[in-house]
N, C-alpha and C positions, 0 to 999 in steps of 0.2 A: 504494500499500499504508498504511492507517495506521498510524504508531506505536504502538509495544507502549506500558502503560500503567506507570506503574514498580512496579505489585503482580509483573506478569508479569516484566519485568525482576529483580525481587526473587526473585523465583519461581528463577527461569534460576539464579541466582546463593547459594541458599540454601546455608546452610556452608560459603561460600567463606570462607579466611583471607587476610584485611588488613594492611600493604598487601598489594595486586596491581597485578602490569603488564597495559595490554589484554591481550595474548597469552592471559596465565591467567585474564583475566574470561571470551574468548570460550572458549580451549576447555574449561574447566566448564563453562558453557553447553550449549554442543555435549554433554558429555560426560553431562550431566542431560536430553539432550532437548528443550532450546529448539528453540524455535518461528523460521523464516527473518527473522520480523520483528525478533526480540530478537536474532537473530546479526546480522543486518545494522546495528541500532543499536551494540549494542558492538563490531562489526566497523569502526565510524567514528567512534567515539571518541578523539580524542589520544592519542598514543603515550606515556603516562606512568605512572608509580604513581598508584595509587583507595588513598585511607586506609579508607575506610568506603564501606557502601553508600551511606549520604547522598550521598556525593561522588561517586559512578555515578553516580544518580538525577540531581543537577545537570547533571552534562554532559553526560549524553543527552536532557536535555529544551532544550538550546539552539539 
């Protein structure tokens, strides 16, 4: 399965309030109907607080 693009991740996280925990990110994306590749990527992020969309994308692209 291909990794989602940063744009797909940000679409799923649109309207997210930061800072946010990994669990908050996954729940928000799920509530917005994100696809499985986005949810898997977010679910595999380190369990910490994320300060911005850029912070999420940096971690997701590692």
